Backbone atoms as SQL, in Angstrom:
CREATE TABLE atoms (id INTEGER PRIMARY KEY, chain TEXT, resi INTEGER, resn TEXT, atom TEXT, x REAL, y REAL, z REAL);
INSERT INTO atoms VALUES
  (1, 'A', 1, 'MET', 'N', 3.841, 127.566, 37.683),
  (2, 'A', 1, 'MET', 'CA', 3.270, 126.708, 38.102),
  (3, 'A', 1, 'MET', 'C', 2.175, 128.503, 38.732),
  (4, 'A', 2, 'LYS', 'N', 1.435, 127.832, 39.290),
  (5, 'A', 2, 'LYS', 'CA', -0.002, 128.845, 39.718),
  (6, 'A', 2, 'LYS', 'C', 0.004, 129.340, 40.575),
  (7, 'A', 3, 'LYS', 'N', -0.137, 130.766, 40.781),
  (8, 'A', 3, 'LYS', 'CA', 0.221, 131.303, 41.532),
  (9, 'A', 3, 'LYS', 'C', -0.489, 131.180, 43.053),
  (10, 'A', 4, 'ASN', 'N', -0.665, 131.352, 43.943),
  (11, 'A', 4, 'ASN', 'CA', -1.190, 130.755, 45.594),
  (12, 'A', 4, 'ASN', 'C', -1.303, 132.041, 46.127),
  (13, 'A', 5, 'ASN', 'N', -2.864, 132.029, 46.819),
  (14, 'A', 5, 'ASN', 'CA', -2.808, 132.566, 47.994),
  (15, 'A', 5, 'ASN', 'C', -2.892, 131.999, 49.702),
  (16, 'A', 6, 'SER', 'N', -2.351, 130.878, 49.418),
  (17, 'A', 6, 'SER', 'CA', -2.516, 130.209, 50.718),
  (18, 'A', 6, 'SER', 'C', -1.690, 131.149, 51.545),
  (19, 'A', 7, 'PRO', 'N', -2.066, 131.173, 52.889),
  (20, 'A', 7, 'PRO', 'CA', -0.683, 131.811, 54.003),
  (21, 'A', 7, 'PRO', 'C', 0.556, 130.755, 53.794),
  (22, 'A', 8, 'GLN', 'N', 1.427, 131.612, 54.289),
  (23, 'A', 8, 'GLN', 'CA', 2.708, 131.213, 54.022),
  (24, 'A', 8, 'GLN', 'C', 3.272, 130.664, 55.787),
  (25, 'A', 9, 'PRO', 'N', 3.332, 129.617, 56.202),
  (26, 'A', 9, 'PRO', 'CA', 2.713, 129.202, 57.387),
  (27, 'A', 9, 'PRO', 'C', 4.603, 129.482, 57.762),
  (28, 'A', 10, 'SER', 'N', 5.043, 129.788, 59.306),
  (29, 'A', 10, 'SER', 'CA', 6.141, 129.516, 59.757),
  (30, 'A', 10, 'SER', 'C', 6.625, 128.671, 60.134),
  (31, 'A', 11, 'GLU', 'N', 8.175, 128.291, 59.867),
  (32, 'A', 11, 'GLU', 'CA', 8.355, 126.535, 60.461),
  (33, 'A', 11, 'GLU', 'C', 7.342, 125.681, 61.903),
  (34, 'A', 12, 'ALA', 'N', 7.610, 126.641, 62.338),
  (35, 'A', 12, 'ALA', 'CA', 6.396, 125.837, 63.795),
  (36, 'A', 12, 'ALA', 'C', 4.874, 125.649, 63.545),
  (37, 'A', 13, 'GLU', 'N', 4.260, 126.931, 62.771),
  (38, 'A', 13, 'GLU', 'CA', 2.854, 126.402, 62.397),
  (39, 'A', 13, 'GLU', 'C', 2.865, 125.577, 61.227),
  (40, 'A', 14, 'LEU', 'N', 3.894, 125.192, 60.214),
  (41, 'A', 14, 'LEU', 'CA', 3.921, 124.284, 59.639),
  (42, 'A', 14, 'LEU', 'C', 3.944, 122.946, 60.352),
  (43, 'A', 15, 'GLU', 'N', 4.561, 122.592, 61.240),
  (44, 'A', 15, 'GLU', 'CA', 4.832, 121.556, 62.114),
  (45, 'A', 15, 'GLU', 'C', 3.443, 121.276, 62.613),
  (46, 'A', 16, 'ILE', 'N', 2.744, 122.012, 63.408),
  (47, 'A', 16, 'ILE', 'CA', 1.880, 122.096, 63.786),
  (48, 'A', 16, 'ILE', 'C', 0.241, 121.634, 62.208),
  (49, 'A', 17, 'LEU', 'N', 0.571, 122.330, 61.107),
  (50, 'A', 17, 'LEU', 'CA', -0.158, 121.346, 60.455),
  (51, 'A', 17, 'LEU', 'C', -0.253, 120.482, 60.083),
  (52, 'A', 18, 'GLN', 'N', 1.103, 119.854, 59.523),
  (53, 'A', 18, 'GLN', 'CA', 1.079, 118.565, 59.301),
  (54, 'A', 18, 'GLN', 'C', 0.952, 117.112, 59.988),
  (55, 'A', 19, 'VAL', 'N', 0.929, 118.275, 61.508),
  (56, 'A', 19, 'VAL', 'CA', 0.177, 117.211, 62.386),
  (57, 'A', 19, 'VAL', 'C', -1.219, 117.027, 62.446),
  (58, 'A', 20, 'LEU', 'N', -2.024, 117.943, 62.058),
  (59, 'A', 20, 'LEU', 'CA', -3.200, 118.534, 61.818),
  (60, 'A', 20, 'LEU', 'C', -4.077, 117.505, 60.982),
  (61, 'A', 21, 'TRP', 'N', -3.188, 117.807, 59.572),
  (62, 'A', 21, 'TRP', 'CA', -3.749, 117.315, 58.155),
  (63, 'A', 21, 'TRP', 'C', -3.416, 115.684, 58.559),
  (64, 'A', 22, 'ILE', 'N', -3.086, 114.947, 59.054),
  (65, 'A', 22, 'ILE', 'CA', -3.074, 113.595, 59.591),
  (66, 'A', 22, 'ILE', 'C', -3.835, 112.990, 60.326),
  (67, 'A', 23, 'ASN', 'N', -3.997, 114.151, 61.220),
  (68, 'A', 23, 'ASN', 'CA', -5.397, 113.448, 62.883),
  (69, 'A', 23, 'ASN', 'C', -5.982, 114.279, 62.858),
  (70, 'A', 24, 'GLN', 'N', -6.988, 115.229, 62.267),
  (71, 'A', 24, 'GLN', 'CA', -8.102, 116.043, 62.384),
  (72, 'A', 24, 'GLN', 'C', -9.209, 115.157, 62.570),
  (73, 'A', 25, 'PRO', 'N', -10.108, 116.196, 63.390),
  (74, 'A', 25, 'PRO', 'CA', -9.789, 116.984, 64.099),
  (75, 'A', 25, 'PRO', 'C', -8.861, 116.510, 65.063),
  (76, 'A', 26, 'THR', 'N', -7.663, 117.443, 66.466),
  (77, 'A', 26, 'THR', 'CA', -7.324, 116.853, 67.289),
  (78, 'A', 26, 'THR', 'C', -7.099, 118.182, 68.029),
  (79, 'A', 27, 'THR', 'N', -6.519, 117.888, 69.000),
  (80, 'A', 27, 'THR', 'CA', -6.465, 118.804, 70.658),
  (81, 'A', 27, 'THR', 'C', -4.851, 118.828, 70.371),
  (82, 'A', 28, 'VAL', 'N', -4.836, 120.382, 71.048),
  (83, 'A', 28, 'VAL', 'CA', -3.627, 120.622, 71.449),
  (84, 'A', 28, 'VAL', 'C', -3.084, 119.721, 72.099),
  (85, 'A', 29, 'ARG', 'N', -3.229, 118.911, 73.220),
  (86, 'A', 29, 'ARG', 'CA', -2.382, 117.988, 73.647),
  (87, 'A', 29, 'ARG', 'C', -1.931, 116.843, 72.915),
  (88, 'A', 30, 'ASP', 'N', -3.246, 116.269, 72.097),
  (89, 'A', 30, 'ASP', 'CA', -2.593, 115.356, 70.989),
  (90, 'A', 30, 'ASP', 'C', -1.554, 115.677, 70.059),
  (91, 'A', 31, 'VAL', 'N', -1.499, 117.143, 69.502),
  (92, 'A', 31, 'VAL', 'CA', -0.510, 117.848, 68.547),
  (93, 'A', 31, 'VAL', 'C', 0.366, 117.958, 69.329),
  (94, 'A', 32, 'TYR', 'N', 0.880, 117.854, 70.873),
  (95, 'A', 32, 'TYR', 'CA', 2.078, 118.161, 71.905),
  (96, 'A', 32, 'TYR', 'C', 2.522, 116.880, 71.654),
  (97, 'A', 33, 'GLU', 'N', 1.946, 116.022, 72.326),
  (98, 'A', 33, 'GLU', 'CA', 2.742, 114.995, 72.231),
  (99, 'A', 33, 'GLU', 'C', 2.861, 113.884, 70.854),
  (100, 'A', 34, 'LYS', 'N', 2.431, 114.604, 69.731),
  (101, 'A', 34, 'LYS', 'CA', 2.988, 113.932, 68.798),
  (102, 'A', 34, 'LYS', 'C', 4.160, 114.792, 68.326),
  (103, 'A', 35, 'LEU', 'N', 4.209, 115.949, 68.958),
  (104, 'A', 35, 'LEU', 'CA', 5.668, 117.060, 68.346),
  (105, 'A', 35, 'LEU', 'C', 6.840, 117.208, 69.055),
  (106, 'A', 36, 'CYS', 'N', 6.482, 116.485, 70.563),
  (107, 'A', 36, 'CYS', 'CA', 7.451, 116.865, 71.798),
  (108, 'A', 36, 'CYS', 'C', 8.411, 115.319, 71.348),
  (109, 'A', 37, 'LYS', 'N', 7.871, 114.572, 70.991),
  (110, 'A', 37, 'LYS', 'CA', 8.986, 113.100, 70.098),
  (111, 'A', 37, 'LYS', 'C', 9.918, 113.198, 69.141),
  (112, 'A', 38, 'SER', 'N', 9.408, 114.977, 68.559),
  (113, 'A', 38, 'SER', 'CA', 10.500, 114.826, 67.911),
  (114, 'A', 38, 'SER', 'C', 11.568, 116.302, 67.842),
  (115, 'A', 39, 'ARG', 'N', 11.307, 116.687, 68.988),
  (116, 'A', 39, 'ARG', 'CA', 11.855, 117.903, 69.361),
  (117, 'A', 39, 'ARG', 'C', 11.442, 118.527, 71.009),
  (118, 'A', 40, 'ASP', 'N', 11.917, 119.095, 71.737),
  (119, 'A', 40, 'ASP', 'CA', 11.560, 119.800, 72.999),
  (120, 'A', 40, 'ASP', 'C', 10.971, 120.780, 72.602),
  (121, 'A', 41, 'VAL', 'N', 9.478, 120.582, 73.086),
  (122, 'A', 41, 'VAL', 'CA', 8.378, 121.703, 72.994),
  (123, 'A', 41, 'VAL', 'C', 7.857, 121.416, 73.974),
  (124, 'A', 42, 'GLY', 'N', 7.403, 123.005, 74.550),
  (125, 'A', 42, 'GLY', 'CA', 6.408, 123.235, 75.951),
  (126, 'A', 42, 'GLY', 'C', 5.058, 123.480, 74.753),
  (127, 'A', 43, 'TYR', 'N', 3.742, 122.228, 76.087),
  (128, 'A', 43, 'TYR', 'CA', 2.534, 122.510, 76.190),
  (129, 'A', 43, 'TYR', 'C', 2.071, 123.788, 75.484),
  (130, 'A', 44, 'THR', 'N', 2.395, 124.998, 76.863),
  (131, 'A', 44, 'THR', 'CA', 1.599, 126.347, 76.625),
  (132, 'A', 44, 'THR', 'C', 2.292, 126.411, 74.988),
  (133, 'A', 45, 'THR', 'N', 3.652, 126.313, 74.772),
  (134, 'A', 45, 'THR', 'CA', 4.229, 126.937, 73.296),
  (135, 'A', 45, 'THR', 'C', 2.988, 125.784, 72.628),
  (136, 'A', 46, 'ILE', 'N', 2.999, 125.256, 72.448),
  (137, 'A', 46, 'ILE', 'CA', 2.239, 124.871, 71.363),
  (138, 'A', 46, 'ILE', 'C', 0.677, 125.185, 71.529),
  (139, 'A', 47, 'LEU', 'N', 0.261, 125.517, 72.831),
  (140, 'A', 47, 'LEU', 'CA', -1.075, 126.370, 72.785),
  (141, 'A', 47, 'LEU', 'C', -1.783, 127.574, 72.426),
  (142, 'A', 48, 'LYS', 'N', -0.446, 128.186, 72.471),
  (143, 'A', 48, 'LYS', 'CA', -0.261, 129.411, 72.510),
  (144, 'A', 48, 'LYS', 'C', -0.272, 129.614, 70.509),
  (145, 'A', 49, 'GLN', 'N', 0.914, 129.264, 70.207),
  (146, 'A', 49, 'GLN', 'CA', 0.636, 129.221, 68.811),
  (147, 'A', 49, 'GLN', 'C', -0.269, 128.457, 67.810),
  (148, 'A', 50, 'MET', 'N', -1.179, 127.601, 68.503),
  (149, 'A', 50, 'MET', 'CA', -2.405, 126.968, 67.992),
  (150, 'A', 50, 'MET', 'C', -3.328, 127.981, 67.914),
  (151, 'A', 51, 'GLN', 'N', -3.308, 128.419, 69.083),
  (152, 'A', 51, 'GLN', 'CA', -4.507, 130.081, 69.510),
  (153, 'A', 51, 'GLN', 'C', -4.257, 130.943, 68.548),
  (154, 'A', 52, 'ARG', 'N', -3.215, 131.143, 67.855),
  (155, 'A', 52, 'ARG', 'CA', -2.502, 132.509, 67.091),
  (156, 'A', 52, 'ARG', 'C', -2.904, 132.132, 65.625),
  (157, 'A', 53, 'MET', 'N', -3.064, 130.746, 65.925),
  (158, 'A', 53, 'MET', 'CA', -3.157, 130.342, 64.472),
  (159, 'A', 53, 'MET', 'C', -4.534, 130.302, 64.175),
  (160, 'A', 54, 'PHE', 'N', -5.441, 130.003, 64.819),
  (161, 'A', 54, 'PHE', 'CA', -6.893, 130.129, 65.322),
  (162, 'A', 54, 'PHE', 'C', -7.412, 131.873, 65.005),
  (163, 'A', 55, 'GLU', 'N', -6.081, 132.439, 65.189),
  (164, 'A', 55, 'GLU', 'CA', -6.604, 134.142, 65.024),
  (165, 'A', 55, 'GLU', 'C', -6.567, 134.456, 63.772),
  (166, 'A', 56, 'LYS', 'N', -5.053, 133.939, 62.928),
  (167, 'A', 56, 'LYS', 'CA', -5.301, 134.274, 61.524),
  (168, 'A', 56, 'LYS', 'C', -5.877, 133.514, 60.388),
  (169, 'A', 57, 'GLY', 'N', -7.015, 132.503, 60.720),
  (170, 'A', 57, 'GLY', 'CA', -8.128, 132.056, 60.087),
  (171, 'A', 57, 'GLY', 'C', -6.879, 130.787, 59.661),
  (172, 'A', 58, 'MET', 'N', -6.155, 130.572, 60.116),
  (173, 'A', 58, 'MET', 'CA', -5.067, 129.255, 59.579),
  (174, 'A', 58, 'MET', 'C', -5.743, 127.665, 60.177),
  (175, 'A', 59, 'VAL', 'N', -6.924, 127.971, 61.306),
  (176, 'A', 59, 'VAL', 'CA', -7.275, 126.543, 62.018),
  (177, 'A', 59, 'VAL', 'C', -8.797, 126.945, 62.798),
  (178, 'A', 60, 'THR', 'N', -9.405, 125.822, 62.292),
  (179, 'A', 60, 'THR', 'CA', -10.536, 126.403, 62.977),
  (180, 'A', 60, 'THR', 'C', -10.791, 125.854, 64.343),
  (181, 'A', 61, 'ARG', 'N', -11.996, 126.141, 65.206),
  (182, 'A', 61, 'ARG', 'CA', -11.292, 125.053, 66.589),
  (183, 'A', 61, 'ARG', 'C', -13.297, 125.489, 66.842),
  (184, 'A', 62, 'ILE', 'N', -13.244, 123.724, 67.495),
  (185, 'A', 62, 'ILE', 'CA', -14.280, 123.778, 67.666),
  (186, 'A', 62, 'ILE', 'C', -14.464, 122.838, 69.474),
  (187, 'A', 63, 'LYS', 'N', -15.640, 123.303, 70.037),
  (188, 'A', 63, 'LYS', 'CA', -15.733, 123.263, 71.823),
  (189, 'A', 63, 'LYS', 'C', -16.656, 122.155, 71.541),
  (190, 'A', 64, 'GLU', 'N', -15.958, 121.201, 72.375),
  (191, 'A', 64, 'GLU', 'CA', -17.150, 120.077, 72.860),
  (192, 'A', 64, 'GLU', 'C', -16.809, 119.516, 74.413),
  (193, 'A', 65, 'GLY', 'N', -17.695, 120.105, 75.448),
  (194, 'A', 65, 'GLY', 'CA', -17.853, 120.344, 76.642),
  (195, 'A', 65, 'GLY', 'C', -16.752, 121.205, 77.199),
  (196, 'A', 66, 'LYS', 'N', -15.609, 120.734, 77.364),
  (197, 'A', 66, 'LYS', 'CA', -13.981, 121.760, 77.709),
  (198, 'A', 66, 'LYS', 'C', -13.289, 121.622, 76.972),
  (199, 'A', 67, 'THR', 'N', -13.804, 120.821, 76.518),
  (200, 'A', 67, 'THR', 'CA', -12.071, 120.104, 75.136),
  (201, 'A', 67, 'THR', 'C', -12.326, 121.431, 73.934),
  (202, 'A', 68, 'HIS', 'N', -11.350, 121.372, 73.381),
  (203, 'A', 68, 'HIS', 'CA', -11.368, 122.051, 71.768),
  (204, 'A', 68, 'HIS', 'C', -10.560, 121.649, 70.758),
  (205, 'A', 69, 'PHE', 'N', -11.217, 121.041, 69.788),
  (206, 'A', 69, 'PHE', 'CA', -10.845, 120.512, 68.457),
  (207, 'A', 69, 'PHE', 'C', -10.421, 121.578, 67.668),
  (208, 'A', 70, 'TYR', 'N', -9.858, 121.215, 66.907),
  (209, 'A', 70, 'TYR', 'CA', -8.379, 122.121, 65.930),
  (210, 'A', 70, 'TYR', 'C', -8.878, 121.263, 64.823),
  (211, 'A', 71, 'LYS', 'N', -8.712, 121.836, 63.528),
  (212, 'A', 71, 'LYS', 'CA', -8.888, 121.289, 61.786),
  (213, 'A', 71, 'LYS', 'C', -8.075, 122.951, 61.084),
  (214, 'A', 72, 'SER', 'N', -7.147, 122.098, 60.569),
  (215, 'A', 72, 'SER', 'CA', -6.771, 122.602, 59.598),
  (216, 'A', 72, 'SER', 'C', -7.405, 123.535, 58.411),
  (217, 'A', 73, 'VAL', 'N', -7.011, 125.008, 58.259),
  (218, 'A', 73, 'VAL', 'CA', -8.305, 125.838, 57.064),
  (219, 'A', 73, 'VAL', 'C', -7.395, 125.442, 55.594),
  (220, 'A', 74, 'PRO', 'N', -6.483, 125.777, 55.543),
  (221, 'A', 74, 'PRO', 'CA', -5.334, 125.323, 54.284),
  (222, 'A', 74, 'PRO', 'C', -5.156, 124.271, 53.749),
  (223, 'A', 75, 'LYS', 'N', -5.562, 123.527, 52.836),
  (224, 'A', 75, 'LYS', 'CA', -5.620, 122.445, 52.440),
  (225, 'A', 75, 'LYS', 'C', -3.571, 122.231, 52.653),
  (226, 'A', 76, 'GLU', 'N', -2.940, 120.659, 52.930),
  (227, 'A', 76, 'GLU', 'CA', -1.778, 120.629, 52.294),
  (228, 'A', 76, 'GLU', 'C', -1.410, 121.031, 50.962),
  (229, 'A', 77, 'LYS', 'N', -1.851, 120.588, 49.786),
  (230, 'A', 77, 'LYS', 'CA', -1.422, 120.779, 48.578),
  (231, 'A', 77, 'LYS', 'C', -1.660, 122.493, 48.274),
  (232, 'A', 78, 'ASP', 'N', -2.500, 123.344, 49.023),
  (233, 'A', 78, 'ASP', 'CA', -2.214, 124.342, 48.446),
  (234, 'A', 78, 'ASP', 'C', -0.367, 124.787, 49.253),
  (235, 'A', 79, 'ILE', 'N', -0.708, 124.351, 50.832),
  (236, 'A', 79, 'ILE', 'CA', 0.260, 125.068, 51.036),
  (237, 'A', 79, 'ILE', 'C', 2.105, 124.930, 50.508),
  (238, 'A', 80, 'GLN', 'N', 1.731, 123.082, 49.912),
  (239, 'A', 80, 'GLN', 'CA', 2.885, 122.943, 49.297),
  (240, 'A', 80, 'GLN', 'C', 3.298, 124.023, 47.878),
  (241, 'A', 81, 'ASN', 'N', 2.229, 123.933, 47.693),
  (242, 'A', 81, 'ASN', 'CA', 2.004, 124.694, 46.701),
  (243, 'A', 81, 'ASN', 'C', 2.959, 126.302, 46.236),
  (244, 'A', 82, 'GLY', 'N', 2.031, 126.774, 47.485),
  (245, 'A', 82, 'GLY', 'CA', 3.086, 128.078, 47.876),
  (246, 'A', 82, 'GLY', 'C', 3.927, 128.153, 48.291),
  (247, 'A', 83, 'MET', 'N', 4.154, 127.068, 49.116),
  (248, 'A', 83, 'MET', 'CA', 6.118, 127.600, 49.485),
  (249, 'A', 83, 'MET', 'C', 7.251, 126.963, 48.028),
  (250, 'A', 84, 'LEU', 'N', 6.607, 126.062, 47.501),
  (251, 'A', 84, 'LEU', 'CA', 7.149, 125.116, 46.027),
  (252, 'A', 84, 'LEU', 'C', 7.544, 126.820, 45.157),
  (253, 'A', 85, 'SER', 'N', 6.713, 127.493, 45.016),
  (254, 'A', 85, 'SER', 'CA', 6.423, 128.580, 43.987),
  (255, 'A', 85, 'SER', 'C', 7.473, 129.438, 44.519),
  (256, 'A', 86, 'LYS', 'N', 7.486, 129.765, 46.183),
  (257, 'A', 86, 'LYS', 'CA', 8.326, 130.575, 46.492),
  (258, 'A', 86, 'LYS', 'C', 9.815, 130.491, 46.560),
  (259, 'A', 87, 'MET', 'N', 9.931, 129.084, 46.895),
  (260, 'A', 87, 'MET', 'CA', 10.995, 128.841, 46.833),
  (261, 'A', 87, 'MET', 'C', 11.741, 128.907, 45.138),
  (262, 'A', 88, 'VAL', 'N', 10.816, 128.346, 44.175),
  (263, 'A', 88, 'VAL', 'CA', 11.655, 128.348, 42.864),
  (264, 'A', 88, 'VAL', 'C', 11.418, 129.647, 42.367),
  (265, 'A', 89, 'LYS', 'N', 10.864, 130.552, 42.823),
  (266, 'A', 89, 'LYS', 'CA', 11.050, 132.208, 42.541),
  (267, 'A', 89, 'LYS', 'C', 12.214, 132.815, 43.155),
  (268, 'A', 90, 'THR', 'N', 12.380, 132.452, 44.370),
  (269, 'A', 90, 'THR', 'CA', 13.286, 133.029, 45.071),
  (270, 'A', 90, 'THR', 'C', 14.822, 132.787, 45.124),
  (271, 'A', 91, 'ALA', 'N', 14.995, 131.525, 45.628),
  (272, 'A', 91, 'ALA', 'CA', 16.495, 130.562, 45.943),
  (273, 'A', 91, 'ALA', 'C', 16.623, 129.763, 44.195),
  (274, 'A', 92, 'PHE', 'N', 15.913, 129.660, 43.264),
  (275, 'A', 92, 'PHE', 'CA', 15.880, 129.944, 41.766),
  (276, 'A', 92, 'PHE', 'C', 15.472, 130.187, 40.363),
  (277, 'A', 93, 'LYS', 'N', 15.715, 131.273, 40.793),
  (278, 'A', 93, 'LYS', 'CA', 15.623, 132.238, 40.108),
  (279, 'A', 93, 'LYS', 'C', 14.227, 132.031, 39.272),
  (280, 'A', 94, 'GLY', 'N', 13.262, 131.545, 39.431),
  (281, 'A', 94, 'GLY', 'CA', 12.186, 131.296, 38.728),
  (282, 'A', 94, 'GLY', 'C', 12.272, 129.717, 37.331),
  (283, 'A', 95, 'SER', 'N', 13.448, 129.056, 37.884),
  (284, 'A', 95, 'SER', 'CA', 14.072, 128.106, 36.694),
  (285, 'A', 95, 'SER', 'C', 13.511, 127.167, 37.892),
  (286, 'A', 96, 'LYS', 'N', 12.302, 126.171, 37.029),
  (287, 'A', 96, 'LYS', 'CA', 11.882, 124.408, 38.090),
  (288, 'A', 96, 'LYS', 'C', 12.818, 123.232, 38.052),
  (289, 'A', 97, 'MET', 'N', 13.616, 123.615, 36.441),
  (290, 'A', 97, 'MET', 'CA', 14.576, 123.314, 35.617),
  (291, 'A', 97, 'MET', 'C', 15.663, 122.904, 37.184),
  (292, 'A', 98, 'ALA', 'N', 15.820, 123.852, 37.385),
  (293, 'A', 98, 'ALA', 'CA', 17.407, 124.340, 38.405),
  (294, 'A', 98, 'ALA', 'C', 16.820, 123.672, 39.859),
  (295, 'A', 99, 'LEU', 'N', 15.713, 123.582, 40.149),
  (296, 'A', 99, 'LEU', 'CA', 15.622, 123.277, 41.408),
  (297, 'A', 99, 'LEU', 'C', 15.600, 121.267, 41.147),
  (298, 'A', 100, 'VAL', 'N', 14.457, 121.099, 39.948),
  (299, 'A', 100, 'VAL', 'CA', 14.933, 120.186, 39.592),
  (300, 'A', 100, 'VAL', 'C', 16.311, 118.939, 39.741),
  (301, 'A', 101, 'LEU', 'N', 17.397, 119.267, 39.469),
  (302, 'A', 101, 'LEU', 'CA', 18.000, 119.701, 39.275),
  (303, 'A', 101, 'LEU', 'C', 19.233, 119.046, 40.740),
  (304, 'A', 102, 'HIS', 'N', 18.974, 120.536, 40.735),
  (305, 'A', 102, 'HIS', 'CA', 19.415, 120.584, 42.462),
  (306, 'A', 102, 'HIS', 'C', 18.861, 119.509, 43.498),
  (307, 'A', 103, 'ALA', 'N', 17.187, 119.450, 43.609),
  (308, 'A', 103, 'ALA', 'CA', 17.216, 118.264, 44.412),
  (309, 'A', 103, 'ALA', 'C', 17.615, 116.910, 43.781),
  (310, 'A', 104, 'LEU', 'N', 17.781, 116.392, 42.535),
  (311, 'A', 104, 'LEU', 'CA', 18.458, 115.188, 42.193),
  (312, 'A', 104, 'LEU', 'C', 20.163, 115.090, 42.479),
  (313, 'A', 105, 'GLY', 'N', 20.365, 115.949, 42.220),
  (314, 'A', 105, 'GLY', 'CA', 21.808, 115.696, 42.463),
  (315, 'A', 105, 'GLY', 'C', 22.633, 116.483, 43.896),
  (316, 'A', 106, 'ASN', 'N', 21.565, 116.302, 44.706),
  (317, 'A', 106, 'ASN', 'CA', 21.937, 117.042, 46.065),
  (318, 'A', 106, 'ASN', 'C', 22.784, 115.390, 46.934),
  (319, 'A', 107, 'SER', 'N', 21.956, 114.637, 46.563),
  (320, 'A', 107, 'SER', 'CA', 22.291, 113.380, 47.398),
  (321, 'A', 107, 'SER', 'C', 22.100, 112.017, 46.220),
  (322, 'A', 108, 'LYS', 'N', 22.347, 111.339, 46.661),
  (323, 'A', 108, 'LYS', 'CA', 22.165, 109.661, 45.940),
  (324, 'A', 108, 'LYS', 'C', 20.863, 109.452, 45.820),
  (325, 'A', 109, 'THR', 'N', 20.318, 109.375, 44.278),
  (326, 'A', 109, 'THR', 'CA', 19.606, 109.336, 44.098),
  (327, 'A', 109, 'THR', 'C', 19.461, 107.542, 43.358),
  (328, 'A', 110, 'SER', 'N', 17.523, 106.843, 44.566),
  (329, 'A', 110, 'SER', 'CA', 17.690, 105.585, 44.092),
  (330, 'A', 110, 'SER', 'C', 17.292, 104.901, 42.998),
  (331, 'A', 111, 'SER', 'N', 17.880, 103.742, 42.701),
  (332, 'A', 111, 'SER', 'CA', 17.032, 103.661, 41.420),
  (333, 'A', 111, 'SER', 'C', 15.786, 103.441, 40.936),
  (334, 'A', 112, 'GLU', 'N', 14.835, 103.006, 42.053),
  (335, 'A', 112, 'GLU', 'CA', 13.418, 103.627, 42.632),
  (336, 'A', 112, 'GLU', 'C', 12.881, 104.721, 41.961),
  (337, 'A', 113, 'GLU', 'N', 13.547, 105.809, 42.638),
  (338, 'A', 113, 'GLU', 'CA', 13.228, 106.503, 42.367),
  (339, 'A', 113, 'GLU', 'C', 13.594, 107.794, 40.600),
  (340, 'A', 114, 'LEU', 'N', 14.980, 106.851, 39.994),
  (341, 'A', 114, 'LEU', 'CA', 14.748, 106.805, 38.669),
  (342, 'A', 114, 'LEU', 'C', 14.095, 106.198, 37.797),
  (343, 'A', 115, 'LYS', 'N', 13.812, 105.159, 38.008),
  (344, 'A', 115, 'LYS', 'CA', 12.707, 104.708, 37.144),
  (345, 'A', 115, 'LYS', 'C', 11.134, 105.209, 37.337),
  (346, 'A', 116, 'ILE', 'N', 10.404, 106.085, 38.117),
  (347, 'A', 116, 'ILE', 'CA', 9.828, 106.735, 38.386),
  (348, 'A', 116, 'ILE', 'C', 10.189, 108.377, 37.435),
  (349, 'A', 117, 'LEU', 'N', 10.950, 108.543, 37.899),
  (350, 'A', 117, 'LEU', 'CA', 11.338, 109.858, 37.095),
  (351, 'A', 117, 'LEU', 'C', 11.277, 109.458, 35.290),
  (352, 'A', 118, 'GLN', 'N', 11.697, 108.064, 34.736),
  (353, 'A', 118, 'GLN', 'CA', 12.265, 108.236, 33.362),
  (354, 'A', 118, 'GLN', 'C', 10.537, 107.694, 33.017),
  (355, 'A', 119, 'GLU', 'N', 9.607, 106.974, 33.800),
  (356, 'A', 119, 'GLU', 'CA', 7.813, 107.036, 33.684),
  (357, 'A', 119, 'GLU', 'C', 7.615, 108.152, 33.258),
  (358, 'A', 120, 'TRP', 'N', 7.741, 109.643, 34.003),
  (359, 'A', 120, 'TRP', 'CA', 7.119, 110.393, 34.579),
  (360, 'A', 120, 'TRP', 'C', 7.467, 110.995, 32.761),
  (361, 'A', 121, 'LEU', 'N', 8.812, 110.968, 32.682),
  (362, 'A', 121, 'LEU', 'CA', 9.469, 111.830, 31.037),
  (363, 'A', 121, 'LEU', 'C', 8.830, 111.355, 29.826),
  (364, 'A', 122, 'GLN', 'N', 8.735, 109.699, 29.853),
  (365, 'A', 122, 'GLN', 'CA', 7.933, 109.255, 29.165),
  (366, 'A', 122, 'GLN', 'C', 6.379, 109.443, 28.792),
  (367, 'A', 123, 'GLU', 'N', 5.997, 109.730, 29.894),
  (368, 'A', 123, 'GLU', 'CA', 3.940, 110.598, 29.725),
  (369, 'A', 123, 'GLU', 'C', 4.465, 111.858, 29.333),
  (370, 'A', 124, 'GLN', 'N', 5.594, 112.804, 29.957),
  (371, 'A', 124, 'GLN', 'CA', 5.445, 113.863, 29.418),
  (372, 'A', 124, 'GLN', 'C', 5.855, 114.143, 27.737),
  (373, 'A', 125, 'LYS', 'N', 6.563, 113.267, 27.523),
  (374, 'A', 125, 'LYS', 'CA', 6.353, 112.879, 25.795),
  (375, 'A', 125, 'LYS', 'C', 5.473, 113.443, 25.167),
  (376, 'A', 126, 'LYS', 'N', 4.913, 111.626, 25.730),
  (377, 'A', 126, 'LYS', 'CA', 3.724, 111.389, 24.620),
  (378, 'A', 126, 'LYS', 'C', 2.330, 112.440, 24.872),
  (379, 'A', 127, 'LYS', 'N', 2.821, 113.953, 25.618),
  (380, 'A', 127, 'LYS', 'CA', 1.514, 114.599, 26.015),
  (381, 'A', 127, 'LYS', 'C', 1.995, 115.835, 24.800);
């Protein structure tokens, strides 16, 4: 895995980034409305978190009238790569295979998932 210098967001920051990746640019109100569907969260908590993320450079902010619109700075793929690299290194002692086997053995793997995995393996053998 490639080494990645992307910021490692907290769980709360990651939830906000996930909303932004789908709906950007967007307002604090929109992020709040999306997040409060899945968990109990206050508007001012989201506002403060997004202000901190702006200060850290994780989001940009554009003011239109009285409204601020936010956009994610890091790309979703970069965050995923960084988090995956850290997890492989720390939880699986650097073994990508251990991670894959653990993920596949942790719950029932569907026949569709197995088919996709078999196709991927065939492609890898051709390389």
